[in-house]
N, C-alpha and C positions, 0 to 999 in steps of 0.2 A: 493448161492455157498459157502459163508462163513459158514452158518449154517451146510451145508452138510459136509464140511471139519472138523468142530468142532465135529460133531456127529461121523464121521469116526475115529477121533483120540481119542475120549473119552475112548474106551475100553483099548487102549494102555496106556493112562495116568492113568487110574484106576489100571491097572496091575502094572505099575511102582510104583504108590503110595503105593499099598499093599506090595510091596517088600521094599520100603523105610521106612515104619513105624517102623518095628523092629530095623532097623539101627538107626533111629532117637531116639528111646527110649533108645537104648544102649548108644548113645552119651550123652543123658541127664543124665543117671545114672552114667556114667563115668566122667561127668563134675565136676570140683572142686566145693565145696559148695559156695554159694553166701557169700561174705564177710560180716561180721557183727561185732558189737561192744557189749560188755557186760557192763551193768551199775550196779553199786552197790549202793543201797540206804542206807545211814548212818543216822540212826534215832538219832536226836539231842534233842528229846523231853524228858521231865521229866515224873515222875509218874503221870498217869491219865490225861495227856494233849496231845494234838496233835495226833500223831500216837498211843499213849498209852491210849487214851480216851476210857473208858470201857462202855460208854453209849450204850445200846442195840439198834440196828436198823435192819429193815427187809432188805433182799437182794433187790438190785435195778439194773435194766438194765445190767444184766450179772455179776455184782459185788456181790459175795456171802459172803462177810464179814458180821459177825454178830454183830460187834461193830463199832461205828463211827471211832475209830482209825484204825481198820483193813481195813475198806473200804477206808479210806484215803491212807493207805500204799499200798493197792492193786492197787489203781488208779495211784499212783506214779510209781509203777512197770510197769503198763500197758503203761503209757506214755514213760517210759524208754525203754521198749521193742519195741515200735513203732519206736523210734529214732534209737535204736540199729540195727534194720533191714535194715536201709537205709544208715548208715555211716560205715566206716571201721576203726577199731583200734584193734591192737593186745593187747593193754594195757587196762585193765578194767578202766572205767570212774566212779569215785566215786562222788556221790552227797550227800553232807551233807544237810539234810532237816529237816524242822520243821514247825509246825503250831503254831503261836503265835497271841494273840489279837493285831490287828492293827487299825489304824484310820477307824472309821465307823460311819456314821450318817444316817438319814433317806434317804438322797439323794446321798451321795458320800461315797466311801470306797476305801481303798488300797486293791487290790486283792492279790497281792503277787509280788515277785521279784526273780530273779536269775541272777547270773553272775559268771564269772571265779574267782577262788580264787587266782590265780597267772598268771603272764605273763612272758615269757622267750624269749631270743633271742640268736642267734649265737651258737646253739646246733648242735651236729652232725646230719646231715640229714635235716637241715633247708634249704628250697629252696632259701631264700634270706638272705644275711648277714645284720646285723644292723636293722632287722625287728622284732617287738615284736609279739609273738604268744600266744594265750590263751593256757593254760596248756594242756587241753584235746587234742587240735589239735597238739601241739608240741610233746606230747607223741606219738600220732599216727604217726607223720612224723618220729620221731626218732626210733620208734619201741621198746622203753624202757620207763619205768617210770622215768622221769627226776628228780622228787622230791618224792622219795619213802616214803610211810607212810602218805602222805598228801592227802587231798580231792581236787578234781578238780573243782567242782561247788558248790556254796552255794545257797540254795533255801529256801525261807521263804514265807509262805502263811497265810492268815488272818483267824484265827479260830473264830473270832467274827461274821463271816457271818453265821455260822451254828446256827440254832435254836435261833435266836435273833431278835425279832420283831422290836427292835429299830435300827437295822442295815439294811439299804436298804429297809426299810418298809416291813420286813419279807421275803425278798428274801434269799434263801439259796444256798449253793453249791449243784449241782447235781453230785452225786458220781457214776452214772452208766457209762457203756462203750458205750451205744447205741445212745448217743446224743439226747435222748428223754427228754430234760430238761424243756420243757414247759416255765414257767416264771422264773425259777431258772437259775443259772449260771453254764454252762457246765465246770466243773473243768478240765476235760481231755483236752479240747481245750486250756484252760489257761496254764496248765502244759506244753503242747507241745510248746506253744509260749515262755514261760519263759525258758524252757530247751534250746531252740534255742539260747537265749542270753548267757546262760552258756557255750554253745559250740562255741561262738564267732560270732554269727550272729547278 
């Protein structure tokens, strides 16, 4: 009996669905865009270091940069775009970023770090008084840049990991987007993690 009823109703449902699809498409097209945040990478590296390293490299895992520095910068922007797609802020989030040699031996290394450059409280739009907020979150809540001209996140990563057999026994940063890192370290995952700290997580 149930199967018969379902079969009898099916043409009606199909007809209704065919009339609803154009309406649903119009609703989707008219819907406001998904909120997003814009990140600005502020290159703090000097000549021929970090993001400015001119060492030629082949494209890897969707990262088409032709120098080591460009691939690093591309990957930073990729991580920023991923975060930007899932958080809301009308105020651009500025990340001052660099690659510098850091502690590294055959067995241990500092990969990198990131954190907020400032914390603020009692600003217009703060949900709680007397509560400190990381600057990127505070700007988003206030809807304005509370400290104009300043960077919001500071991020530094270990350049000694690349092409250095004395560092982590020859393990390198993987600079592709596809997580196909093999025995190397997936820099995109590390960036996403560290950017989260800079955002206050």
